[in-house]
C-alpha positions, 0 to 999 in steps of 0.5 A: 108438684107438691111434696110433704115432709116432716111426718113421723112417730111421736108420743102423746103430747108431742109436736111435729112440723109438717112442710109442703114444698110447692113447685110449678104452681102459679096461681097468685092467690091460691087456697092452700090446705092440709087434709088428713086421712085415718085408716077406714075414714074419709079424707078430712080438711084440717086447715086452710090459708087463703091468699090474704093469710086468713086461716081456718081450722077444724074443731078437732085441731083448733088451738093445737095446729097452726097453718102458715106459708113460707118461702115467700108464701109459696110453701106451706107448713103445719105446726102441730102441738099437743098431739093426740092418738086421734091425730094419727093419719096420713097428712096431705097438702093441696092448693087450688083457686077456691072461694071460700077457702075454709074447712068450717061452716056450710061449705067446707073445702073437700079434697075433690075440690083441689086439682093439685095435691101431694102424696102425703106424709104419715103422722103416728101418735102413740101413748 
């Protein structure tokens, strides 16, 4: 099971830290990811972290978001700073044994590639 938390409403330029509590997932070297979906838009990959700790970020969040593993590399976090109104979306965590594990390049991961994901947490950025 996956359960996201930490969402909320924040002013432009503010920060939030999202967490994803993972249980019952036993893959040793998963690809873990954060996705987001804004109203009327497709769900997009925001960041990934693989079993070796390598991270990738979408261009829209690079330099502002940091993905990390916690709790013995079992839970997942997303630190978000310098938030913008366009970051407003429902955020989801997911994990799967995927290679490559990336949101960039010619073969970015898609939500449909993941067999395990959470119900989401809402992030709203207002001016």
